[in-house]
C-alpha positions as CSV (number, residue, x, y, z in Angstrom):
1,X,0.0,0.0,0.0
2,X,2.0,3.0,-1.2
3,X,0.9,6.5,-1.0
4,X,1.2,9.0,-3.9
5,X,4.0,11.5,-3.5
6,X,2.9,14.8,-1.9
7,X,3.8,18.1,-3.3
8,X,5.3,20.6,-0.9
9,X,3.3,23.6,0.2
10,X,3.9,26.8,-1.7
11,X,5.8,28.6,1.2
12,X,8.6,25.9,1.2
13,X,11.6,27.2,-0.9
14,X,12.7,24.9,-3.7
15,X,15.9,24.8,-5.8
16,X,15.3,26.2,-9.2
17,X,18.8,27.0,-10.4
18,X,22.3,25.4,-10.1
19,X,24.8,27.9,-8.9
20,X,28.4,27.4,-10.1
21,X,31.2,28.5,-7.7
22,X,34.2,29.9,-9.4
23,X,37.4,27.8,-8.8
24,X,40.4,29.8,-7.7
25,X,43.7,29.0,-9.4
26,X,46.0,26.7,-7.4
27,X,48.6,29.3,-7.0
28,X,46.2,31.8,-5.4
29,X,45.0,29.1,-2.9
30,X,48.5,28.2,-1.7
31,X,49.9,30.3,1.1
32,X,52.8,32.5,0.5
33,X,56.1,30.9,1.5
34,X,58.3,33.2,3.6
35,X,61.9,33.5,2.6
36,X,64.2,31.1,4.3
37,X,67.2,32.3,6.3
38,X,70.1,30.0,5.2
39,X,71.9,30.3,8.5
40,X,68.8,29.4,10.5
41,X,68.0,26.5,8.2
42,X,71.5,25.2,8.5
43,X,71.3,25.4,12.3
44,X,67.9,23.6,12.4
45,X,69.2,20.9,10.1
46,X,72.3,20.4,12.2
47,X,70.2,20.2,15.3
48,X,67.9,17.6,13.8
49,X,70.9,15.6,12.5
50,X,72.6,15.7,15.9
51,X,69.5,14.5,17.7
52,X,69.2,11.5,15.3
53,X,72.9,10.8,15.5
54,X,72.8,10.9,19.3
55,X,69.9,8.4,19.5
56,X,71.4,6.0,16.9
57,X,74.8,6.2,18.4
58,X,73.5,5.5,21.9
59,X,71.7,2.4,20.6
60,X,74.7,1.1,18.7
61,X,77.1,1.6,21.6
62,X,74.7,-0.2,23.9
63,X,74.5,-3.1,21.5
64,X,78.3,-3.2,21.1
65,X,79.0,-3.1,24.8
66,X,76.4,-5.9,25.5
67,X,78.0,-8.1,22.8
68,X,81.6,-7.5,24.1
69,X,80.5,-8.2,27.7
70,X,78.8,-11.4,26.6
71,X,81.9,-12.6,24.7
72,X,84.1,-11.8,27.7
73,X,81.8,-13.6,30.1
74,X,81.8,-16.7,27.9
75,X,85.6,-16.7,27.9
76,X,85.8,-16.3,31.7
77,X,83.3,-19.0,32.6
78,X,85.7,-22.0,32.2
79,X,88.4,-20.4,34.3
80,X,85.9,-19.3,36.9
81,X,84.5,-22.8,37.1
82,X,88.0,-24.3,37.6
83,X,88.7,-21.8,40.4
84,X,85.4,-22.5,42.1
85,X,86.0,-26.3,41.9
86,X,89.5,-25.9,43.4
87,X,88.2,-23.7,46.3
88,X,85.3,-26.1,47.0
89,X,87.7,-29.1,47.1
90,X,90.1,-27.4,49.5
91,X,87.3,-26.3,51.7
92,X,85.7,-29.7,51.7
93,X,89.1,-31.3,52.6
94,X,89.6,-28.9,55.5
95,X,86.1,-29.5,56.9
96,X,86.4,-33.2,56.6
97,X,89.8,-33.2,58.3
98,X,88.5,-31.1,61.1
99,X,85.4,-33.3,61.5
100,X,87.5,-36.5,61.6
101,X,89.9,-34.9,64.1
102,X,87.0,-34.0,66.4
103,X,85.1,-37.2,66.1
104,X,87.9,-39.7,66.4
105,X,87.9,-41.7,69.7
106,X,90.3,-40.4,72.3
107,X,92.8,-42.7,73.9
108,X,93.0,-42.8,77.6
109,X,96.5,-41.9,78.9
């Protein structure tokens, strides 16, 4: 059940014409570029380059130090293990000797 389309009342405005808006040329729409001071530009560029260099250098130095420390640690581990084993053996021998000396039966005079 569809209803026929209604016509709007006479006091409602209706579009009777298509209005064309003139298009401004692209150059007129672009903002004017202020002149660039070469010294200020060079300083800004140098500042940005130094910031990036600092961040990258910090990262690379951190990676290099971590790698060198890891390599040195790997080379020290076998020697450290030998030293620890030696200290543990001597300590164990001393403790066993003391324990045997204290627990041996004493002879009567």
